[in-house]
PyMOL commands that place a pseudoatom at each C-alpha (Angstrom):
pseudoatom trace, name=CA, resn=MET, resi=1, chain=A, elem=C, hetatm=0, pos=[0.083, -0.271, -0.054]
pseudoatom trace, name=CA, resn=THR, resi=2, chain=A, elem=C, hetatm=0, pos=[1.654, 3.071, -1.062]
pseudoatom trace, name=CA, resn=ASP, resi=3, chain=A, elem=C, hetatm=0, pos=[1.482, 6.351, 0.859]
pseudoatom trace, name=CA, resn=THR, resi=4, chain=A, elem=C, hetatm=0, pos=[-0.201, 9.098, -1.592]
pseudoatom trace, name=CA, resn=TYR, resi=5, chain=A, elem=C, hetatm=0, pos=[-0.226, 11.333, 1.283]
pseudoatom trace, name=CA, resn=GLY, resi=6, chain=A, elem=C, hetatm=0, pos=[3.484, 11.769, 1.971]
pseudoatom trace, name=CA, resn=GLN, resi=7, chain=A, elem=C, hetatm=0, pos=[4.064, 11.662, -1.283]
pseudoatom trace, name=CA, resn=ALA, resi=8, chain=A, elem=C, hetatm=0, pos=[1.800, 14.061, -2.304]
pseudoatom trace, name=CA, resn=LYS, resi=9, chain=A, elem=C, hetatm=0, pos=[3.584, 16.114, -0.376]
pseudoatom trace, name=CA, resn=ALA, resi=10, chain=A, elem=C, hetatm=0, pos=[6.987, 14.975, -1.218]
pseudoatom trace, name=CA, resn=LEU, resi=11, chain=A, elem=C, hetatm=0, pos=[6.269, 15.740, -4.383]
pseudoatom trace, name=CA, resn=ALA, resi=12, chain=A, elem=C, hetatm=0, pos=[4.692, 19.816, -3.282]
pseudoatom trace, name=CA, resn=ARG, resi=13, chain=A, elem=C, hetatm=0, pos=[8.035, 20.075, -1.398]
pseudoatom trace, name=CA, resn=ALA, resi=14, chain=A, elem=C, hetatm=0, pos=[10.370, 19.443, -4.253]
pseudoatom trace, name=CA, resn=ARG, resi=15, chain=A, elem=C, hetatm=0, pos=[8.121, 21.266, -6.806]
pseudoatom trace, name=CA, resn=ARG, resi=16, chain=A, elem=C, hetatm=0, pos=[8.902, 24.538, -4.032]
pseudoatom trace, name=CA, resn=THR, resi=17, chain=A, elem=C, hetatm=0, pos=[12.188, 23.871, -3.587]
pseudoatom trace, name=CA, resn=GLU, resi=18, chain=A, elem=C, hetatm=0, pos=[13.045, 24.099, -7.197]
pseudoatom trace, name=CA, resn=LEU, resi=19, chain=A, elem=C, hetatm=0, pos=[11.235, 27.024, -7.385]
pseudoatom trace, name=CA, resn=LEU, resi=20, chain=A, elem=C, hetatm=0, pos=[12.634, 28.895, -4.780]
pseudoatom trace, name=CA, resn=ASP, resi=21, chain=A, elem=C, hetatm=0, pos=[16.127, 27.992, -6.102]
pseudoatom trace, name=CA, resn=ALA, resi=22, chain=A, elem=C, hetatm=0, pos=[14.895, 29.643, -9.286]
pseudoatom trace, name=CA, resn=MET, resi=23, chain=A, elem=C, hetatm=0, pos=[13.808, 32.617, -7.625]
pseudoatom trace, name=CA, resn=ARG, resi=24, chain=A, elem=C, hetatm=0, pos=[16.746, 32.794, -5.981]
pseudoatom trace, name=CA, resn=ARG, resi=25, chain=A, elem=C, hetatm=0, pos=[18.997, 32.812, -9.702]
pseudoatom trace, name=CA, resn=SER, resi=26, chain=A, elem=C, hetatm=0, pos=[16.481, 35.368, -10.930]
pseudoatom trace, name=CA, resn=PRO, resi=27, chain=A, elem=C, hetatm=0, pos=[15.902, 37.878, -8.087]
pseudoatom trace, name=CA, resn=ASP, resi=28, chain=A, elem=C, hetatm=0, pos=[14.143, 40.037, -9.765]
pseudoatom trace, name=CA, resn=GLN, resi=29, chain=A, elem=C, hetatm=0, pos=[9.558, 39.494, -9.532]
pseudoatom trace, name=CA, resn=TRP, resi=30, chain=A, elem=C, hetatm=0, pos=[7.731, 36.568, -10.841]
pseudoatom trace, name=CA, resn=THR, resi=31, chain=A, elem=C, hetatm=0, pos=[4.033, 36.223, -11.011]
pseudoatom trace, name=CA, resn=THR, resi=32, chain=A, elem=C, hetatm=0, pos=[1.493, 33.666, -11.239]
pseudoatom trace, name=CA, resn=GLY, resi=33, chain=A, elem=C, hetatm=0, pos=[2.157, 33.690, -14.771]
pseudoatom trace, name=CA, resn=ARG, resi=34, chain=A, elem=C, hetatm=0, pos=[5.956, 32.947, -14.781]
pseudoatom trace, name=CA, resn=VAL, resi=35, chain=A, elem=C, hetatm=0, pos=[5.514, 30.358, -12.537]
pseudoatom trace, name=CA, resn=THR, resi=36, chain=A, elem=C, hetatm=0, pos=[3.238, 28.581, -13.944]
pseudoatom trace, name=CA, resn=ALA, resi=37, chain=A, elem=C, hetatm=0, pos=[5.528, 28.277, -17.484]
pseudoatom trace, name=CA, resn=PHE, resi=38, chain=A, elem=C, hetatm=0, pos=[8.468, 27.467, -14.895]
pseudoatom trace, name=CA, resn=TYR, resi=39, chain=A, elem=C, hetatm=0, pos=[6.799, 24.514, -13.827]
pseudoatom trace, name=CA, resn=ARG, resi=40, chain=A, elem=C, hetatm=0, pos=[5.254, 23.732, -17.519]
pseudoatom trace, name=CA, resn=ALA, resi=41, chain=A, elem=C, hetatm=0, pos=[9.474, 24.173, -19.072]
pseudoatom trace, name=CA, resn=ASN, resi=42, chain=A, elem=C, hetatm=0, pos=[10.048, 22.247, -15.677]
pseudoatom trace, name=CA, resn=GLY, resi=43, chain=A, elem=C, hetatm=0, pos=[7.935, 19.002, -15.909]
pseudoatom trace, name=CA, resn=TRP, resi=44, chain=A, elem=C, hetatm=0, pos=[5.461, 19.682, -13.098]
pseudoatom trace, name=CA, resn=GLY, resi=45, chain=A, elem=C, hetatm=0, pos=[2.886, 20.586, -15.412]
pseudoatom trace, name=CA, resn=CYS, resi=46, chain=A, elem=C, hetatm=0, pos=[0.888, 22.653, -12.913]
pseudoatom trace, name=CA, resn=ASN, resi=47, chain=A, elem=C, hetatm=0, pos=[-1.875, 24.968, -13.073]
pseudoatom trace, name=CA, resn=ARG, resi=48, chain=A, elem=C, hetatm=0, pos=[-2.470, 28.804, -11.874]
pseudoatom trace, name=CA, resn=ASN, resi=49, chain=A, elem=C, hetatm=0, pos=[-3.857, 27.438, -9.120]
pseudoatom trace, name=CA, resn=VAL, resi=50, chain=A, elem=C, hetatm=0, pos=[-1.204, 25.026, -8.040]
pseudoatom trace, name=CA, resn=ALA, resi=51, chain=A, elem=C, hetatm=0, pos=[1.340, 28.184, -8.461]
pseudoatom trace, name=CA, resn=ARG, resi=52, chain=A, elem=C, hetatm=0, pos=[-0.803, 30.265, -6.382]
pseudoatom trace, name=CA, resn=GLN, resi=53, chain=A, elem=C, hetatm=0, pos=[-1.210, 27.809, -3.756]
pseudoatom trace, name=CA, resn=ASP, resi=54, chain=A, elem=C, hetatm=0, pos=[2.760, 27.611, -3.468]
pseudoatom trace, name=CA, resn=LEU, resi=55, chain=A, elem=C, hetatm=0, pos=[3.811, 31.394, -3.827]
pseudoatom trace, name=CA, resn=ARG, resi=56, chain=A, elem=C, hetatm=0, pos=[1.113, 31.361, -0.654]
pseudoatom trace, name=CA, resn=PHE, resi=57, chain=A, elem=C, hetatm=0, pos=[3.054, 28.581, 1.250]
pseudoatom trace, name=CA, resn=LEU, resi=58, chain=A, elem=C, hetatm=0, pos=[5.774, 30.487, 0.088]
pseudoatom trace, name=CA, resn=THR, resi=59, chain=A, elem=C, hetatm=0, pos=[4.919, 34.254, 1.623]
pseudoatom trace, name=CA, resn=GLU, resi=60, chain=A, elem=C, hetatm=0, pos=[3.875, 32.749, 4.626]
pseudoatom trace, name=CA, resn=ARG, resi=61, chain=A, elem=C, hetatm=0, pos=[6.956, 30.837, 5.710]
pseudoatom trace, name=CA, resn=GLY, resi=62, chain=A, elem=C, hetatm=0, pos=[8.747, 33.807, 5.152]
pseudoatom trace, name=CA, resn=GLN, resi=63, chain=A, elem=C, hetatm=0, pos=[11.024, 33.212, 2.136]
pseudoatom trace, name=CA, resn=LEU, resi=64, chain=A, elem=C, hetatm=0, pos=[9.115, 35.369, -0.179]
pseudoatom trace, name=CA, resn=ARG, resi=65, chain=A, elem=C, hetatm=0, pos=[8.045, 39.130, -0.660]
pseudoatom trace, name=CA, resn=GLU, resi=66, chain=A, elem=C, hetatm=0, pos=[4.918, 40.518, -2.054]
pseudoatom trace, name=CA, resn=HIS, resi=67, chain=A, elem=C, hetatm=0, pos=[4.181, 43.450, -4.547]
pseudoatom trace, name=CA, resn=GLY, resi=68, chain=A, elem=C, hetatm=0, pos=[1.407, 44.984, -5.567]
pseudoatom trace, name=CA, resn=PRO, resi=69, chain=A, elem=C, hetatm=0, pos=[-1.855, 45.137, -5.195]
pseudoatom trace, name=CA, resn=GLU, resi=70, chain=A, elem=C, hetatm=0, pos=[-4.149, 41.538, -4.897]
pseudoatom trace, name=CA, resn=ASN, resi=71, chain=A, elem=C, hetatm=0, pos=[-5.049, 41.294, -8.219]
pseudoatom trace, name=CA, resn=ASP, resi=72, chain=A, elem=C, hetatm=0, pos=[-1.716, 42.412, -9.628]
pseudoatom trace, name=CA, resn=ARG, resi=73, chain=A, elem=C, hetatm=0, pos=[0.356, 40.211, -7.467]
pseudoatom trace, name=CA, resn=ALA, resi=74, chain=A, elem=C, hetatm=0, pos=[3.991, 39.454, -8.206]
pseudoatom trace, name=CA, resn=TYR, resi=75, chain=A, elem=C, hetatm=0, pos=[7.097, 38.444, -5.717]
pseudoatom trace, name=CA, resn=SER, resi=76, chain=A, elem=C, hetatm=0, pos=[10.453, 38.269, -5.018]
pseudoatom trace, name=CA, resn=PRO, resi=77, chain=A, elem=C, hetatm=0, pos=[12.552, 36.431, -2.985]
pseudoatom trace, name=CA, resn=ILE, resi=78, chain=A, elem=C, hetatm=0, pos=[13.764, 37.257, 0.408]
pseudoatom trace, name=CA, resn=LEU, resi=79, chain=A, elem=C, hetatm=0, pos=[17.343, 36.417, 0.614]
pseudoatom trace, name=CA, resn=THR, resi=80, chain=A, elem=C, hetatm=0, pos=[18.565, 35.483, 4.104]
pseudoatom trace, name=CA, resn=ASP, resi=81, chain=A, elem=C, hetatm=0, pos=[20.700, 33.493, 5.735]
pseudoatom trace, name=CA, resn=GLY, resi=82, chain=A, elem=C, hetatm=0, pos=[23.590, 34.277, 3.632]
pseudoatom trace, name=CA, resn=TRP, resi=83, chain=A, elem=C, hetatm=0, pos=[21.983, 33.837, 0.526]
pseudoatom trace, name=CA, resn=GLN, resi=84, chain=A, elem=C, hetatm=0, pos=[23.047, 36.288, -2.079]
pseudoatom trace, name=CA, resn=ALA, resi=85, chain=A, elem=C, hetatm=0, pos=[21.933, 36.419, -5.850]
pseudoatom trace, name=CA, resn=PRO, resi=86, chain=A, elem=C, hetatm=0, pos=[23.785, 34.937, -8.363]
pseudoatom trace, name=CA, resn=THR, resi=87, chain=A, elem=C, hetatm=0, pos=[27.606, 36.464, -9.394]
pseudoatom trace, name=CA, resn=SER, resi=88, chain=A, elem=C, hetatm=0, pos=[28.449, 37.188, -12.701]
pseudoatom trace, name=CA, resn=SER, resi=89, chain=A, elem=C, hetatm=0, pos=[29.758, 32.892, -13.071]
pseudoatom trace, name=CA, resn=GLY, resi=90, chain=A, elem=C, hetatm=0, pos=[25.502, 32.365, -12.517]
pseudoatom trace, name=CA, resn=ARG, resi=91, chain=A, elem=C, hetatm=0, pos=[26.810, 30.402, -9.017]
pseudoatom trace, name=CA, resn=LYS, resi=92, chain=A, elem=C, hetatm=0, pos=[25.668, 31.009, -5.655]
pseudoatom trace, name=CA, resn=HIS, resi=93, chain=A, elem=C, hetatm=0, pos=[27.526, 31.696, -3.236]
pseudoatom trace, name=CA, resn=ARG, resi=94, chain=A, elem=C, hetatm=0, pos=[27.372, 32.288, 0.339]
pseudoatom trace, name=CA, resn=ARG, resi=95, chain=A, elem=C, hetatm=0, pos=[28.163, 36.149, 2.094]
for i in range(1, 95): cmd.bond("trace and resi %d" % i, "trace and resi %d" % (i + 1))
show_as sticks, trace
zoom trace
């Protein structure tokens, strides 16, 4: 018997981790549409609702900052715990 709830949680965690890593590499503002396109381009096949849920989840946990009005919201990563934007070589590094 498989634990589908546990598998779903693990997939969501992996998807959000991949999104947050991408947002840290490109720390400009991300919209729901951009996240949806990112998910589809990386094989997640998620819809806008999943993108919204993930953005809300990461914001509530202090990983993202919201910008703009509720009907035109964008998000950017909060670069803490030693994270910095990528160097000119494209590699992340710690302070």
